[in-house]
SEGUMAR-245985 format. One record per residue (C-alpha): x negated, y, z; residue in three letters. Coordinates in steps of 0.001 Angstrom, whole numbers, plus 500000, padded with zeros to 6 digits. Each point is the difference from the previous one (the first is absolute). Last residue first. Example, Ala and Ser with C-alpha at 12.3 -4.5 7.8 and 13.67 -1.06 7.14 Angstrom:
486330498940507140SER;501370496560500660ALA;
//
This chain:
229535677629181512SER;499516503726499906ASP;496681501657500674HIS;501283503569499917LYS;497173502106498636CYS;501806502858498285ALA;501724501063503228PRO;496684499976501934MET;500715499209503653THR;498588496492499792ARG;496820501476498509ILE;499306502010503144LYS;500654497213502479LYS;497678497783497992ILE;497285502672500035ALA;500263500554503751LYS;499811496239500547ILE;496875499833497860LEU;498391502819501989GLU;500591498119503237ARG;498522496863498475CYS;496888501903498916ASP;499426501085503599GLU;500600496446501226ILE;497206498578497852ALA;501355497907497131ARG;502966497663500006PRO;500975497678497130ALA;503254500815498210ILE;501834497820497509ARG;502785501561497946VAL;503358498397499358TYR;503014500551497765GLN;498556498418496855ARG;498884496849501784LEU;498996497669497139GLY;496401499942501219PHE;499054502476497248SER;502784502266501292THR;498216500135503347CYS;498827503619499698ASP;497035500137502350ARG;499599503336501767VAL;497788502923498984ALA;500071503408501702PHE;499047503477498761GLY;503420501650499820GLU;500132499386496254ARG;499357496341500692LEU;503086499964502244LEU;502275500850497083THR;498534497237497859GLU;500221497452502817ARG;503665500770500668PHE;500808499894496289LYS;498384496590499606ALA;501670498697503156ALA;503543501018499050ASN;501858499252503221GLY;497621500417502958VAL;499864496569501615LYS;496787499903502010VAL;497640497027499965LEU;497162499488502483PHE;496214500036500280TYR;497945499216503115ASN;501181496460500658THR;502972498308501631GLN;502608501971498050SER;503589501029500675PRO;501609501547496888ILE;500526503743500408VAL;503423501231498866ASN;499936503809499857LEU;502340501913502321GLY;497548502810500705MET;499462498557503499ALA;498903496760498314SER;497296501901498122LEU;498760501637503199GLU;499955496801502064ASP;498357497931497260VAL;497373502679499353LEU;499100500336503680TYR;499867496243500410GLN;497626499733497048LYS;497718502691501389ALA;499677498178503329GLU;499558496766498077PHE;497127501425497967ILE;498300501510503046GLY;500009496667501827ALA;498677498295496875THR;497236502617499761SER;498842499308503538GLU;500024496212499621ALA;498253500130496627LEU;497302502381501211TYR;499375497875503094GLU;499668496822497949ASP;497558501581497531CYS;497219497383499933MET;501629498043497180LEU;500018503212497988ALA;496194500052499811ALA;499961496617498248ILE;502747501143497643GLY;498157503214499170ALA;496957497996498944GLN;502028497709497773GLN;501943502897498503ALA;496825501946499237ALA;498328496964498457SER;502788499405497493ASN;502404497084500227VAL;500537497999496793ASN;496297499464499383TRP;500749496864497959PRO;503587499291498936PRO;502102497755502256ARG;501855497003498591SER;497557497393501327LYS;500016501848503323LYS;503768499570500184LEU;499602496252499665ASN;497447499903502817ASN;502286502078502239ILE;502924497647499376ILE;497911496955500920GLU;498488501728503045SER;503485500573501358SER;501130503599499943ALA;499064503574500897LEU;499739502702497364GLY;498245503350500111TYR;500461503609499073GLY;498008502997498851LEU;500581502746497460ARG;497543502900500572LEU;502361502923499435GLY;502631498562502327ALA;497559499879502912LEU;502138501751502638ALA;499112497399502672PHE;503135497901500389ASP;501391500411496479LYS;496739499266498166THR;499239496866501998MET;502674497946498258SER;501099496484500852ARG;501287497025498027CYS;500760496666501708LEU;500174497067497618LEU;502102497058501182VAL;500250496596498276ASN;497620497710501903PRO;501124501133503467MET;497108500687502387ASP;500110503572498704ILE;503332500409501768LEU;498379500296503419LYS;498600503353498921LEU;503506501502499873ALA;499779501605503417ASN;503470501339500692ASP;501176503602499619SER;501558501994502825ASN;499379503367498296ARG;498529500156496528THR;497300502531499092PHE;497153497482499747ALA;502287497665498006ILE;500271502364497041TYR;498289497899497311ALA;501364496781501489GLU;500892498324496702ASP;500971496369500542LEU;499509498087496762ILE;501733496656500555ILE;498707497574497361LEU;502807497505499433THR;499439496240500224GLN;500631500037503760ASN;503362501664499574PHE;501588498888503288ILE;496871500595502063SER;499291503389498405ALA;503546501179500720ILE;499816498887503622ARG;496607501637500446GLN;501376503259498630VAL;502787499729502569LYS;497493499318502775GLU;498110503084498820ILE;502816502418500729PRO;501171501914496884LEU;499432503753500183TYR;502100502732498381GLN;498272503180498820GLY;502398500357497056THR;497483501208497376PRO;497913497792500204ASN;500746497020502200ASN;498169499480503229PRO;499158497341498950ASN;500151499809496204CYS;501055496459499161ILE;499105498803496497PHE;500958496426499135MET;498034497787497631ALA;500678496813497998LYS;503715500750500202PRO;502643497276500528ARG;502865502146498623HIS;503002498551501854LEU;498104498939503105GLU;498426503470500085ALA;503429501639499972SER;501224497698502771LYS;496885500791502051ILE;500585503725499555LEU;503600499609501191ALA;498810498199503139ASP;497281502599500541VAL;502329502997499859ASN;497394502713499531ILE;500953503432501360LEU;500735502653497371PHE;501867502304502425ASN;502900497540500400ASN;502244501673497420ASP;497040500766497706GLU;499640496303499226ASN;496777498396498824LEU;500120498420496555GLN;498105496768499358TYR;498448500142496562TYR;498551497777497295VAL;496812500659498023VAL;498317497925497295GLY;496318500056499125THR;498564501943497075ASN;496773501087501719PHE;500896503679499792GLN;503590499192500929ARG;498888498381503263CYS;497795502985500822ALA;502833502415499253LEU;502371498052502222GLU;497738500042503023TYR;498862503537499148ASP;503422501424500769GLY;499782499734503785TYR;503449499043501242THR;503731500348499453PRO;500493497133499352GLN;498494496736501223LEU;497875498437497281ILE;500052496320499085LEU;497281499030497538SER;500637497651497107LYS;497781497550498120ASP;500133499091496301GLN;497333502533499038ARG;497525498920502653SER;499513500895503632LEU;497375498968502554TYR;496586501555499407ALA;500959502890497737ILE;503019500861502152ILE;497943499904503195ALA;497287502166498454LEU;502655502514498978ARG;501354500347503530ILE;496464500313501352LEU;499377502942497689GLU;502967501801501574THR;498602499238503457SER;497245502513499316GLY;496881499285497986ASN;499576496668501733CYS;498332498200502892VAL;500618496252500424ILE;500248498279503370ILE;500728496421501158ASN;496486498717499335GLY;498653502715502296THR;501743498191502868SER;502475502097501996VAL;499444501620503393CYS;501568503220498639LEU;497149502371500826LYS;497194497481499529GLY;501341498761496676SER;500715503542498857LEU;496371500963500678ALA;498709496930498160GLU;502285500753497055VAL;498731503586500020LEU;496382498851499931ASP;500651497503497176TYR;502013502224497667SER;499898496956497670ASP;499198502008496865SER;497342501963501909ASP;499893503479498483PRO;497537500681497200TYR;497140502270501038LEU;499334503639499038GLU;502707501236502373ALA;498084498764503046PRO;502369501884502322LEU;498547501892502930GLU;502485502828500470ASN;503053497720499874LEU;499493498739503550SER;500351503553501332ALA;503511500313498576ARG;500931496679501549ILE;498625501119503369ASN;501987503230499738GLU;503369498330499569PRO;501614501019496670LEU;503187501990500262GLY;502876500240502425PHE;502767499180497533PRO;499497496201500111ASN;501484498835496713CYS;503679499735499094SER;500091502251496962ILE;502984502196499117SER;499640502463502891PHE;497481502094498073ASP;499553503618500953ARG;499358501877496747MET;497855503130499996ASN;497022498416498255ASP;502294498636497280PRO;500906503595498967ASN;503382500172498275LEU;500782501393496532GLY;502198497045499141ARG;497401498670497554GLU;497419500412502784ILE;502120497848502302LEU;500381497149497530GLU;496301500135499156ARG;499024499789503661SER;502107496918500670ASN;500467499959503769VAL;500237496581501554GLY;502594497254499954GLY;499998497351497303HIS;501796499364496715ILE;498980496809498197CYS;498793500483496460PRO;502335498932497179THR;500033496652498258LEU;501991499539496797GLY;497086499183497710ILE;498110497738502418ILE;502253496932499628HIS;499491500061496231PRO;496195499711500255ASN;498451503125498549PRO;500338500963496343GLN;497328501109497520LEU;501586501863497111MET;
//
């Protein structure tokens, strides 16, 4: 019998947020009636100018492998040289390109836990080693930089993944602290994942880090502009890093629709500002209501946040039957937590009603 590489045999897919239609149908639930608080994308829908831009797609032509027009638009928007930009099929592809370009079997990556599961999965897929730095629940999962540095000095990783703000904790590490880490470990590729930076309050401008020879900044456009179905992200780094990533990139990796939507999205400043204001209004409502119920809400600097509910899997399952999806954080190693990302305020009010209802159900006690 034909066998795959040994390191592939034990791999399992990474669990993500989002409604799984098959799962719901098997439970006798209608996916169309589900209000999804498990994904952290802009809940206010596709801006009209992006929708209009998709009506004139040259679908019969191959997409530009270099995403030239989008790179030019990003360059103008960010005031960054085109040589410092690479466009990818979501930031998740960028993670894999970095591993292909810079890591080999004998190398190790340092991953802060809990965090986005695809960092580890990508490393395992390419048979590179993984070591961990564990964040502490007792201080709300904040990063202790001195302790992180000691861990990195012990393991001497070839790469370090820093999700900023971190998923699922929502905690943000100031850029001067990232700069300190990158300066100390100048032979380590620091992969700074800013997928949710657009929804982060009081964040720093990380663009100055791309002058460092060992920092790769990863960004997503799908979260900001409700483009999850198109898959679009980009990387910012020194020209040397960008050139090496391009050597690892498959042709036509970003489809024409995503490229065109990305260009249109860069003209949506007003939409992003308005929707961000609405998101944080809804977030504050949820935090206040959940806290008033006696639930422990972990402070967060971005749109999503953790809530300690006891048995997270049971809590999610019960809430699904009320027509609401939240992110069970068991896959992050947080069996007592769910992650919630706000939707429109009307949906948030209905979610709170549903949570109040299920907390009164005798058979649905979400014990610790």
